[in-house]
N, CA, C and O atoms as a CHARMM CRD file, in Angstrom:
* protein
*
  328
    1    1 MET  N     74.89000  10.24900 -39.46100 PROA 1      0.00000
    2    1 MET  CA    73.74900  10.12500 -39.90300 PROA 1      0.00000
    3    1 MET  C     73.54600  10.65300 -39.43700 PROA 1      0.00000
    4    1 MET  O     74.03900  10.79000 -38.31700 PROA 1      0.00000
    5    2 LEU  N     72.37600  11.59700 -40.08000 PROA 2      0.00000
    6    2 LEU  CA    71.35300  12.30800 -39.64500 PROA 2      0.00000
    7    2 LEU  C     69.53000  11.24100 -40.30600 PROA 2      0.00000
    8    2 LEU  O     69.44300  10.37500 -41.17600 PROA 2      0.00000
    9    3 VAL  N     68.61500  11.74300 -39.57000 PROA 3      0.00000
   10    3 VAL  CA    67.25000  11.06300 -39.72000 PROA 3      0.00000
   11    3 VAL  C     67.14600  12.06600 -40.75800 PROA 3      0.00000
   12    3 VAL  O     67.61800  13.19500 -40.89500 PROA 3      0.00000
   13    4 ASN  N     66.09400  11.03200 -41.72000 PROA 4      0.00000
   14    4 ASN  CA    65.48700  12.25700 -42.61600 PROA 4      0.00000
   15    4 ASN  C     64.18400  12.44300 -42.21100 PROA 4      0.00000
   16    4 ASN  O     63.54800  11.81600 -41.36400 PROA 4      0.00000
   17    5 SER  N     63.74300  13.68500 -43.13700 PROA 5      0.00000
   18    5 SER  CA    62.14600  13.67900 -42.04600 PROA 5      0.00000
   19    5 SER  C     61.22300  12.93200 -43.08100 PROA 5      0.00000
   20    5 SER  O     60.18900  13.56300 -42.86100 PROA 5      0.00000
   21    6 SER  N     60.89200  12.05200 -44.02800 PROA 6      0.00000
   22    6 SER  CA    60.18000  10.93500 -43.57700 PROA 6      0.00000
   23    6 SER  C     60.11300  10.17700 -42.19400 PROA 6      0.00000
   24    6 SER  O     59.07200   9.99100 -41.56300 PROA 6      0.00000
   25    7 ILE  N     61.61900   9.68700 -41.74100 PROA 7      0.00000
   26    7 ILE  CA    61.34000   8.95000 -41.07400 PROA 7      0.00000
   27    7 ILE  C     60.63700   9.82500 -39.34400 PROA 7      0.00000
   28    7 ILE  O     59.80600   9.34600 -38.57300 PROA 7      0.00000
   29    8 VAL  N     61.21300  10.89600 -39.25900 PROA 8      0.00000
   30    8 VAL  CA    61.22900  12.20700 -38.26600 PROA 8      0.00000
   31    8 VAL  C     59.77900  12.02600 -38.34400 PROA 8      0.00000
   32    8 VAL  O     59.25000  11.86100 -37.24500 PROA 8      0.00000
   33    9 TYR  N     58.98400  12.01400 -39.37700 PROA 9      0.00000
   34    9 TYR  CA    57.43500  12.02300 -39.28000 PROA 9      0.00000
   35    9 TYR  C     56.73000  10.81200 -38.98100 PROA 9      0.00000
   36    9 TYR  O     55.87100  10.70500 -38.10400 PROA 9      0.00000
   37   10 LEU  N     57.22300   9.68600 -39.92900 PROA 10     0.00000
   38   10 LEU  CA    56.92400   8.17500 -39.47700 PROA 10     0.00000
   39   10 LEU  C     56.73600   8.21000 -37.70400 PROA 10     0.00000
   40   10 LEU  O     55.69100   8.13400 -37.05800 PROA 10     0.00000
   41   11 THR  N     58.37600   8.37600 -37.14100 PROA 11     0.00000
   42   11 THR  CA    58.53000   7.57300 -35.77800 PROA 11     0.00000
   43   11 THR  C     57.40600   8.98500 -35.00100 PROA 11     0.00000
   44   11 THR  O     56.84900   8.59000 -33.97700 PROA 11     0.00000
   45   12 TRP  N     57.15700  10.08800 -35.29000 PROA 12     0.00000
   46   12 TRP  CA    55.69100  10.60100 -34.26300 PROA 12     0.00000
   47   12 TRP  C     54.64600  10.38000 -34.05100 PROA 12     0.00000
   48   12 TRP  O     53.83900  10.54300 -33.13500 PROA 12     0.00000
   49   13 SER  N     54.71200   9.74400 -35.53300 PROA 13     0.00000
   50   13 SER  CA    53.29500   8.95800 -36.12900 PROA 13     0.00000
   51   13 SER  C     52.58800   7.40600 -35.50200 PROA 13     0.00000
   52   13 SER  O     51.47400   6.92500 -35.29500 PROA 13     0.00000
   53   14 VAL  N     54.02700   7.03000 -35.37400 PROA 14     0.00000
   54   14 VAL  CA    54.18500   5.56900 -34.24100 PROA 14     0.00000
   55   14 VAL  C     53.65700   5.94100 -32.97100 PROA 14     0.00000
   56   14 VAL  O     52.56700   5.52600 -32.57600 PROA 14     0.00000
   57   15 ILE  N     54.52800   6.85200 -32.19300 PROA 15     0.00000
   58   15 ILE  CA    54.55500   7.29300 -30.93700 PROA 15     0.00000
   59   15 ILE  C     53.04500   7.81200 -30.90600 PROA 15     0.00000
   60   15 ILE  O     52.62300   7.81800 -29.75000 PROA 15     0.00000
   61   16 GLU  N     52.23900   8.19000 -31.72000 PROA 16     0.00000
   62   16 GLU  CA    50.83000   8.67300 -31.38700 PROA 16     0.00000
   63   16 GLU  C     50.18700   7.50100 -31.87600 PROA 16     0.00000
   64   16 GLU  O     49.11600   7.76400 -31.32900 PROA 16     0.00000
   65   17 ASP  N     50.03400   6.78900 -32.25900 PROA 17     0.00000
   66   17 ASP  CA    49.69700   5.44200 -32.65700 PROA 17     0.00000
   67   17 ASP  C     49.72300   4.45800 -31.35000 PROA 17     0.00000
   68   17 ASP  O     48.91600   3.54600 -31.16900 PROA 17     0.00000
   69   18 THR  N     50.84800   4.82100 -30.43300 PROA 18     0.00000
   70   18 THR  CA    51.52900   3.53500 -29.90400 PROA 18     0.00000
   71   18 THR  C     50.34800   3.95400 -28.03900 PROA 18     0.00000
   72   18 THR  O     50.29900   5.11000 -27.61800 PROA 18     0.00000
   73   19 PRO  N     49.88700   3.23000 -27.57900 PROA 19     0.00000
   74   19 PRO  CA    48.83600   3.75600 -26.56900 PROA 19     0.00000
   75   19 PRO  C     50.06900   4.33700 -25.44100 PROA 19     0.00000
   76   19 PRO  O     51.23200   3.95500 -25.30800 PROA 19     0.00000
   77   20 SER  N     49.22900   5.50700 -24.64000 PROA 20     0.00000
   78   20 SER  CA    50.66200   6.14000 -23.21900 PROA 20     0.00000
   79   20 SER  C     51.13600   4.71600 -22.78100 PROA 20     0.00000
   80   20 SER  O     52.22100   4.16700 -22.97200 PROA 20     0.00000
   81   21 SER  N     50.05600   4.29200 -22.16400 PROA 21     0.00000
   82   21 SER  CA    50.04000   3.45600 -20.89400 PROA 21     0.00000
   83   21 SER  C     51.62400   2.21300 -21.10000 PROA 21     0.00000
   84   21 SER  O     52.20200   1.52000 -20.26300 PROA 21     0.00000
   85   22 GLU  N     51.84500   2.39800 -22.48900 PROA 22     0.00000
   86   22 GLU  CA    52.86700   1.35800 -23.37400 PROA 22     0.00000
   87   22 GLU  C     54.06700   2.06000 -23.08600 PROA 22     0.00000
   88   22 GLU  O     55.04200   1.79800 -22.38300 PROA 22     0.00000
   89   23 LEU  N     53.66800   3.26100 -23.99000 PROA 23     0.00000
   90   23 LEU  CA    54.82000   4.52900 -23.71900 PROA 23     0.00000
   91   23 LEU  C     55.70200   4.73700 -22.14600 PROA 23     0.00000
   92   23 LEU  O     56.82000   5.23300 -22.00800 PROA 23     0.00000
   93   24 LEU  N     55.02800   4.32700 -21.34500 PROA 24     0.00000
   94   24 LEU  CA    55.23800   5.08700 -19.94900 PROA 24     0.00000
   95   24 LEU  C     55.80600   3.88800 -19.12800 PROA 24     0.00000
   96   24 LEU  O     56.84700   3.93000 -18.47200 PROA 24     0.00000
   97   25 THR  N     54.87500   2.68000 -19.27300 PROA 25     0.00000
   98   25 THR  CA    56.26100   1.42100 -18.79100 PROA 25     0.00000
   99   25 THR  C     57.17200   0.98500 -19.06500 PROA 25     0.00000
  100   25 THR  O     57.95200   0.46400 -18.26800 PROA 25     0.00000
  101   26 LEU  N     57.34000   1.07700 -20.33700 PROA 26     0.00000
  102   26 LEU  CA    58.84100   0.43700 -20.54600 PROA 26     0.00000
  103   26 LEU  C     59.87300   0.84000 -20.26000 PROA 26     0.00000
  104   26 LEU  O     59.77400   2.06500 -20.19000 PROA 26     0.00000
  105   27 THR  N     61.15700   0.42500 -19.97500 PROA 27     0.00000
  106   27 THR  CA    61.90400   0.70300 -19.57200 PROA 27     0.00000
  107   27 THR  C     62.42700   1.73900 -21.28100 PROA 27     0.00000
  108   27 THR  O     61.88500   1.42600 -22.34100 PROA 27     0.00000
  109   28 ASP  N     63.40100   2.80000 -21.23400 PROA 28     0.00000
  110   28 ASP  CA    63.79100   3.49400 -22.43700 PROA 28     0.00000
  111   28 ASP  C     64.35700   2.45800 -23.59300 PROA 28     0.00000
  112   28 ASP  O     64.07700   2.53500 -24.78900 PROA 28     0.00000
  113   29 THR  N     65.31400   1.35700 -22.90400 PROA 29     0.00000
  114   29 THR  CA    66.06300   0.42000 -24.38900 PROA 29     0.00000
  115   29 THR  C     64.39700  -0.18600 -24.94000 PROA 29     0.00000
  116   29 THR  O     64.17000  -0.11200 -26.14700 PROA 29     0.00000
  117   30 GLY  N     63.31300  -0.75600 -24.02200 PROA 30     0.00000
  118   30 GLY  CA    62.59800  -1.54400 -24.20600 PROA 30     0.00000
  119   30 GLY  C     61.77600  -0.42800 -25.58000 PROA 30     0.00000
  120   30 GLY  O     61.53700  -0.66200 -26.76500 PROA 30     0.00000
  121   31 LEU  N     61.49900   0.99000 -24.57700 PROA 31     0.00000
  122   31 LEU  CA    61.03500   2.10000 -25.82600 PROA 31     0.00000
  123   31 LEU  C     61.40300   2.09700 -26.65700 PROA 31     0.00000
  124   31 LEU  O     60.58200   2.10400 -27.57400 PROA 31     0.00000
  125   32 ILE  N     63.19700   2.08200 -27.12400 PROA 32     0.00000
  126   32 ILE  CA    63.58300   1.75700 -28.42300 PROA 32     0.00000
  127   32 ILE  C     62.91000   1.24700 -28.96800 PROA 32     0.00000
  128   32 ILE  O     62.09400   1.66500 -29.79000 PROA 32     0.00000
  129   33 ARG  N     63.19300  -0.13300 -28.49000 PROA 33     0.00000
  130   33 ARG  CA    63.13500  -1.20100 -29.81600 PROA 33     0.00000
  131   33 ARG  C     61.76200  -1.24400 -30.09300 PROA 33     0.00000
  132   33 ARG  O     61.45000  -1.28900 -31.28300 PROA 33     0.00000
  133   34 VAL  N     60.70700  -1.23900 -29.08500 PROA 34     0.00000
  134   34 VAL  CA    59.19200  -1.17600 -29.77700 PROA 34     0.00000
  135   34 VAL  C     58.90000  -0.18200 -30.41800 PROA 34     0.00000
  136   34 VAL  O     57.85100  -0.13600 -31.06000 PROA 34     0.00000
  137   35 LEU  N     59.74100   0.79400 -30.37900 PROA 35     0.00000
  138   35 LEU  CA    59.22200   1.74200 -31.66500 PROA 35     0.00000
  139   35 LEU  C     59.91900   1.84700 -32.54200 PROA 35     0.00000
  140   35 LEU  O     59.47800   2.43600 -33.52800 PROA 35     0.00000
  141   36 LEU  N     61.06100   1.41700 -32.56400 PROA 36     0.00000
  142   36 LEU  CA    62.04500   0.53700 -34.17900 PROA 36     0.00000
  143   36 LEU  C     60.91700  -0.47900 -34.51200 PROA 36     0.00000
  144   36 LEU  O     59.96900   0.03900 -35.10200 PROA 36     0.00000
  145   37 LYS  N     60.88400  -0.89200 -34.43600 PROA 37     0.00000
  146   37 LYS  CA    60.45400  -2.40600 -34.26300 PROA 37     0.00000
  147   37 LYS  C     58.60000  -2.10100 -35.19500 PROA 37     0.00000
  148   37 LYS  O     58.04600  -2.88700 -35.96400 PROA 37     0.00000
  149   38 GLN  N     58.22100  -1.08100 -34.85000 PROA 38     0.00000
  150   38 GLN  CA    56.91300  -0.80700 -35.22700 PROA 38     0.00000
  151   38 GLN  C     57.26700   0.09500 -36.71900 PROA 38     0.00000
  152   38 GLN  O     56.38100   0.20200 -37.56800 PROA 38     0.00000
  153   39 ILE  N     58.37700   0.59800 -36.89000 PROA 39     0.00000
  154   39 ILE  CA    58.54600   1.82400 -37.78700 PROA 39     0.00000
  155   39 ILE  C     59.30700   1.07300 -38.36100 PROA 39     0.00000
  156   39 ILE  O     59.92500   1.76400 -39.17100 PROA 39     0.00000
  157   40 ALA  N     59.77200  -0.41200 -38.44100 PROA 40     0.00000
  158   40 ALA  CA    60.57100  -1.47400 -39.21300 PROA 40     0.00000
  159   40 ALA  C     59.35100  -1.89900 -40.36000 PROA 40     0.00000
  160   40 ALA  O     59.32200  -1.91700 -41.59100 PROA 40     0.00000
  161   41 GLY  N     58.55100  -2.16800 -39.47900 PROA 41     0.00000
  162   41 GLY  CA    57.46400  -2.65200 -40.36600 PROA 41     0.00000
  163   41 GLY  C     56.98300  -1.98000 -41.06500 PROA 41     0.00000
  164   41 GLY  O     56.72700  -2.46500 -42.16700 PROA 41     0.00000
  165   42 LYS  N     56.63100  -0.63200 -40.83400 PROA 42     0.00000
  166   42 LYS  CA    56.01800   0.24700 -42.10200 PROA 42     0.00000
  167   42 LYS  C     56.94300   0.74900 -43.20600 PROA 42     0.00000
  168   42 LYS  O     56.55000   1.18000 -44.29100 PROA 42     0.00000
  169   43 MET  N     58.24500   0.64500 -42.80600 PROA 43     0.00000
  170   43 MET  CA    59.30500   1.70100 -43.97600 PROA 43     0.00000
  171   43 MET  C     60.36900   0.56900 -43.55100 PROA 43     0.00000
  172   43 MET  O     60.32000   0.09800 -42.41400 PROA 43     0.00000
  173   44 LEU  N     61.46700   0.08100 -44.61600 PROA 44     0.00000
  174   44 LEU  CA    62.87200  -0.43000 -45.00000 PROA 44     0.00000
  175   44 LEU  C     63.63700   0.08500 -44.51600 PROA 44     0.00000
  176   44 LEU  O     63.78800   1.09200 -45.20700 PROA 44     0.00000
  177   45 LEU  N     64.24900   0.11900 -43.80100 PROA 45     0.00000
  178   45 LEU  CA    65.36600   0.63300 -43.15400 PROA 45     0.00000
  179   45 LEU  C     66.51500   0.09800 -43.51500 PROA 45     0.00000
  180   45 LEU  O     66.66800  -1.06000 -43.90300 PROA 45     0.00000
  181   46 SER  N     67.84400   1.42100 -43.32300 PROA 46     0.00000
  182   46 SER  CA    68.97600   0.64500 -43.78100 PROA 46     0.00000
  183   46 SER  C     69.86400   0.39800 -42.20300 PROA 46     0.00000
  184   46 SER  O     69.41600   0.60000 -41.07400 PROA 46     0.00000
  185   47 GLY  N     71.05500  -0.03200 -42.53800 PROA 47     0.00000
  186   47 GLY  CA    71.58800  -0.43500 -40.60100 PROA 47     0.00000
  187   47 GLY  C     72.08200   0.93200 -40.38200 PROA 47     0.00000
  188   47 GLY  O     72.00400   1.25700 -39.19700 PROA 47     0.00000
  189   48 GLU  N     72.47600   1.66600 -41.01500 PROA 48     0.00000
  190   48 GLU  CA    72.57200   3.25300 -40.96200 PROA 48     0.00000
  191   48 GLU  C     71.77500   4.12200 -39.89300 PROA 48     0.00000
  192   48 GLU  O     71.97500   4.75000 -38.85300 PROA 48     0.00000
  193   49 GLU  N     70.57600   3.72600 -40.92100 PROA 49     0.00000
  194   49 GLU  CA    69.39300   4.29400 -40.46900 PROA 49     0.00000
  195   49 GLU  C     68.47600   3.91900 -39.30600 PROA 49     0.00000
  196   49 GLU  O     67.45400   4.41500 -38.83300 PROA 49     0.00000
  197   50 VAL  N     69.21300   2.87500 -39.03300 PROA 50     0.00000
  198   50 VAL  CA    68.44800   2.02400 -37.67600 PROA 50     0.00000
  199   50 VAL  C     69.11600   2.72200 -36.75200 PROA 50     0.00000
  200   50 VAL  O     68.55300   3.37600 -35.87400 PROA 50     0.00000
  201   51 CYS  N     70.45300   2.62000 -36.90200 PROA 51     0.00000
  202   51 CYS  CA    71.37400   3.61400 -36.20100 PROA 51     0.00000
  203   51 CYS  C     71.37000   4.94600 -35.47800 PROA 51     0.00000
  204   51 CYS  O     71.60100   5.40800 -34.36000 PROA 51     0.00000
  205   52 ALA  N     70.95600   5.36100 -36.80100 PROA 52     0.00000
  206   52 ALA  CA    70.76100   6.54400 -36.58700 PROA 52     0.00000
  207   52 ALA  C     69.33100   6.61800 -35.59300 PROA 52     0.00000
  208   52 ALA  O     69.38200   6.95600 -34.41000 PROA 52     0.00000
  209   53 LEU  N     68.22800   6.28700 -36.21100 PROA 53     0.00000
  210   53 LEU  CA    66.61500   6.20300 -35.48700 PROA 53     0.00000
  211   53 LEU  C     66.81400   5.64300 -34.17300 PROA 53     0.00000
  212   53 LEU  O     65.69700   5.30500 -33.78100 PROA 53     0.00000
  213   54 TYR  N     67.90700   5.30600 -33.06900 PROA 54     0.00000
  214   54 TYR  CA    68.29300   4.42800 -31.93500 PROA 54     0.00000
  215   54 TYR  C     68.66500   5.83200 -31.25400 PROA 54     0.00000
  216   54 TYR  O     68.03100   6.39900 -30.36400 PROA 54     0.00000
  217   55 ASP  N     69.46300   6.12200 -31.68000 PROA 55     0.00000
  218   55 ASP  CA    70.20900   7.49100 -31.18800 PROA 55     0.00000
  219   55 ASP  C     68.98800   9.03800 -31.28000 PROA 55     0.00000
  220   55 ASP  O     68.83800   9.84500 -30.36300 PROA 55     0.00000
  221   56 TYR  N     68.58000   9.06100 -32.05500 PROA 56     0.00000
  222   56 TYR  CA    67.18100   9.95400 -32.12400 PROA 56     0.00000
  223   56 TYR  C     66.17000   9.12200 -30.93700 PROA 56     0.00000
  224   56 TYR  O     65.90600   9.75600 -29.91400 PROA 56     0.00000
  225   57 ILE  N     65.87700   8.37500 -31.01700 PROA 57     0.00000
  226   57 ILE  CA    64.56500   8.13000 -29.80000 PROA 57     0.00000
  227   57 ILE  C     65.25300   8.40800 -28.27700 PROA 57     0.00000
  228   57 ILE  O     64.82100   8.86700 -27.21900 PROA 57     0.00000
  229   58 GLY  N     66.65900   7.84000 -28.77200 PROA 58     0.00000
  230   58 GLY  CA    66.95500   7.56300 -27.91800 PROA 58     0.00000
  231   58 GLY  C     66.83800   8.95800 -26.45700 PROA 58     0.00000
  232   58 GLY  O     66.30000   8.98500 -25.35000 PROA 58     0.00000
  233   59 SER  N     67.75300  10.03300 -27.35600 PROA 59     0.00000
  234   59 SER  CA    67.59700  11.23000 -27.16200 PROA 59     0.00000
  235   59 SER  C     66.36800  11.81700 -26.51200 PROA 59     0.00000
  236   59 SER  O     66.36700  12.29900 -25.38000 PROA 59     0.00000
  237   60 ARG  N     65.36000  11.74400 -27.28100 PROA 60     0.00000
  238   60 ARG  CA    64.01800  12.03700 -27.24200 PROA 60     0.00000
  239   60 ARG  C     62.45000  11.06400 -25.98100 PROA 60     0.00000
  240   60 ARG  O     61.22400  11.17200 -26.00100 PROA 60     0.00000
  241   61 THR  N     63.52900  10.12600 -24.98500 PROA 61     0.00000
  242   61 THR  CA    62.87300   9.46700 -23.99500 PROA 61     0.00000
  243   61 THR  C     61.31000  10.41200 -23.39500 PROA 61     0.00000
  244   61 THR  O     60.08300  10.31900 -23.39000 PROA 61     0.00000
  245   62 THR  N     62.25000  11.16400 -23.01900 PROA 62     0.00000
  246   62 THR  CA    61.32200  11.81300 -22.04100 PROA 62     0.00000
  247   62 THR  C     60.69300  12.79700 -22.45200 PROA 62     0.00000
  248   62 THR  O     59.71000  13.10700 -21.78000 PROA 62     0.00000
  249   63 LEU  N     60.94700  13.46100 -23.42100 PROA 63     0.00000
  250   63 LEU  CA    59.80500  13.92200 -24.60000 PROA 63     0.00000
  251   63 LEU  C     59.00400  13.56500 -24.75900 PROA 63     0.00000
  252   63 LEU  O     57.97700  14.20900 -24.54500 PROA 63     0.00000
  253   64 ILE  N     58.98600  11.69900 -25.46600 PROA 64     0.00000
  254   64 ILE  CA    58.19700  11.04300 -25.66300 PROA 64     0.00000
  255   64 ILE  C     56.97700  10.39200 -24.22300 PROA 64     0.00000
  256   64 ILE  O     55.81300   9.99000 -24.22500 PROA 64     0.00000
  257   65 ARG  N     58.05600  10.59100 -23.12900 PROA 65     0.00000
  258   65 ARG  CA    56.82600   9.73500 -21.84700 PROA 65     0.00000
  259   65 ARG  C     55.61400  11.21500 -21.30300 PROA 65     0.00000
  260   65 ARG  O     54.47700  11.11300 -20.84300 PROA 65     0.00000
  261   66 ASP  N     56.51900  12.62800 -21.62500 PROA 66     0.00000
  262   66 ASP  CA    55.94900  13.69100 -21.36600 PROA 66     0.00000
  263   66 ASP  C     54.73500  14.58700 -21.92200 PROA 66     0.00000
  264   66 ASP  O     54.21500  15.64900 -21.58000 PROA 66     0.00000
  265   67 ILE  N     54.48900  13.42600 -23.18300 PROA 67     0.00000
  266   67 ILE  CA    53.72100  13.42000 -23.94000 PROA 67     0.00000
  267   67 ILE  C     52.96700  12.58600 -23.60400 PROA 67     0.00000
  268   67 ILE  O     51.83700  12.92800 -23.25600 PROA 67     0.00000
  269   68 ALA  N     53.33600  11.25900 -23.60100 PROA 68     0.00000
  270   68 ALA  CA    52.56600  10.32100 -23.13500 PROA 68     0.00000
  271   68 ALA  C     51.62200  10.11600 -21.55800 PROA 68     0.00000
  272   68 ALA  O     50.48500   9.67400 -21.39700 PROA 68     0.00000
  273   69 GLU  N     52.25200  10.44300 -20.92200 PROA 69     0.00000
  274   69 GLU  CA    51.90500  11.26700 -19.58000 PROA 69     0.00000
  275   69 GLU  C     50.70000  12.19400 -19.58400 PROA 69     0.00000
  276   69 GLU  O     49.72500  11.99200 -18.86000 PROA 69     0.00000
  277   70 PHE  N     50.81200  13.32100 -20.51100 PROA 70     0.00000
  278   70 PHE  CA    49.81800  14.71800 -21.22200 PROA 70     0.00000
  279   70 PHE  C     48.84800  13.78100 -21.30400 PROA 70     0.00000
  280   70 PHE  O     47.89600  13.76900 -20.52300 PROA 70     0.00000
  281   71 ARG  N     49.06100  12.64400 -22.56200 PROA 71     0.00000
  282   71 ARG  CA    47.93800  12.53100 -23.53100 PROA 71     0.00000
  283   71 ARG  C     46.97100  11.78500 -21.97900 PROA 71     0.00000
  284   71 ARG  O     45.75500  11.96800 -22.04100 PROA 71     0.00000
  285   72 LEU  N     47.48600  11.01700 -20.71600 PROA 72     0.00000
  286   72 LEU  CA    46.68300  10.29600 -20.15200 PROA 72     0.00000
  287   72 LEU  C     45.87600  11.28400 -19.65700 PROA 72     0.00000
  288   72 LEU  O     44.64900  11.27000 -19.75600 PROA 72     0.00000
  289   73 THR  N     46.67700  12.35000 -19.00000 PROA 73     0.00000
  290   73 THR  CA    46.35200  13.39200 -18.11900 PROA 73     0.00000
  291   73 THR  C     44.75800  14.19100 -18.38900 PROA 73     0.00000
  292   73 THR  O     44.00200  14.60400 -17.51000 PROA 73     0.00000
  293   74 SER  N     44.55200  14.24500 -19.88900 PROA 74     0.00000
  294   74 SER  CA    44.10200  15.02100 -20.91200 PROA 74     0.00000
  295   74 SER  C     42.91900  13.72600 -20.92800 PROA 74     0.00000
  296   74 SER  O     41.74800  14.09700 -20.84600 PROA 74     0.00000
  297   75 LYS  N     43.11500  12.61400 -21.00400 PROA 75     0.00000
  298   75 LYS  CA    41.62700  11.83800 -20.82700 PROA 75     0.00000
  299   75 LYS  C     40.73700  11.48700 -19.44800 PROA 75     0.00000
  300   75 LYS  O     39.52300  11.29700 -19.36100 PROA 75     0.00000
  301   76 THR  N     41.88200  11.46300 -18.27900 PROA 76     0.00000
  302   76 THR  CA    41.08500  11.59100 -17.07300 PROA 76     0.00000
  303   76 THR  C     40.65900  12.62600 -16.68000 PROA 76     0.00000
  304   76 THR  O     39.75900  12.61100 -15.84000 PROA 76     0.00000
  305   77 HSD  N     41.23800  13.98600 -17.22600 PROA 77     0.00000
  306   77 HSD  CA    41.18200  15.59700 -17.05800 PROA 77     0.00000
  307   77 HSD  C     40.88900  16.05000 -17.81300 PROA 77     0.00000
  308   77 HSD  O     41.66900  16.95600 -18.10700 PROA 77     0.00000
  309   78 PRO  N     39.62500  15.92100 -18.79800 PROA 78     0.00000
  310   78 PRO  CA    39.13900  16.60900 -19.91500 PROA 78     0.00000
  311   78 PRO  C     38.97200  18.35500 -19.69600 PROA 78     0.00000
  312   78 PRO  O     38.55100  19.01100 -20.64900 PROA 78     0.00000
  313   79 ASN  N     39.27900  18.95200 -18.56900 PROA 79     0.00000
  314   79 ASN  CA    39.68200  20.47600 -18.48600 PROA 79     0.00000
  315   79 ASN  C     40.98700  20.73300 -18.60800 PROA 79     0.00000
  316   79 ASN  O     41.22400  21.94100 -18.59400 PROA 79     0.00000
  317   80 VAL  N     42.23600  19.80600 -18.76000 PROA 80     0.00000
  318   80 VAL  CA    43.21600  20.42500 -18.90000 PROA 80     0.00000
  319   80 VAL  C     43.72100  21.42400 -19.80800 PROA 80     0.00000
  320   80 VAL  O     44.13200  20.90900 -20.84800 PROA 80     0.00000
  321   81 GLU  N     43.81400  22.48600 -19.77600 PROA 81     0.00000
  322   81 GLU  CA    44.48600  23.27000 -20.94200 PROA 81     0.00000
  323   81 GLU  C     45.07600  22.82100 -22.04700 PROA 81     0.00000
  324   81 GLU  O     45.71900  21.80600 -21.78100 PROA 81     0.00000
  325   82 THR  N     45.12600  23.03100 -22.83000 PROA 82     0.00000
  326   82 THR  CA    46.16200  22.38700 -24.19400 PROA 82     0.00000
  327   82 THR  C     47.09500  23.31200 -25.08200 PROA 82     0.00000
  328   82 THR  O     47.77000  22.82200 -25.98700 PROA 82     0.00000
């Protein structure tokens, strides 16, 4: 099952709202679970959607951490070009 666009949008919104330090310190499994819990608190998900979203987030953990690292770097070094 593919993840629909509204779930993808909500996922990235939750990622943006989650502190970078938290995103960087969790294991992959912990990161996925924390994000799933936050998303499930905002939107009712079917079992199939949870499984698909688990795979979606799992395949993007490196990207999520890169974004979190960039956010931290931007805060500590405001002259970093965006």
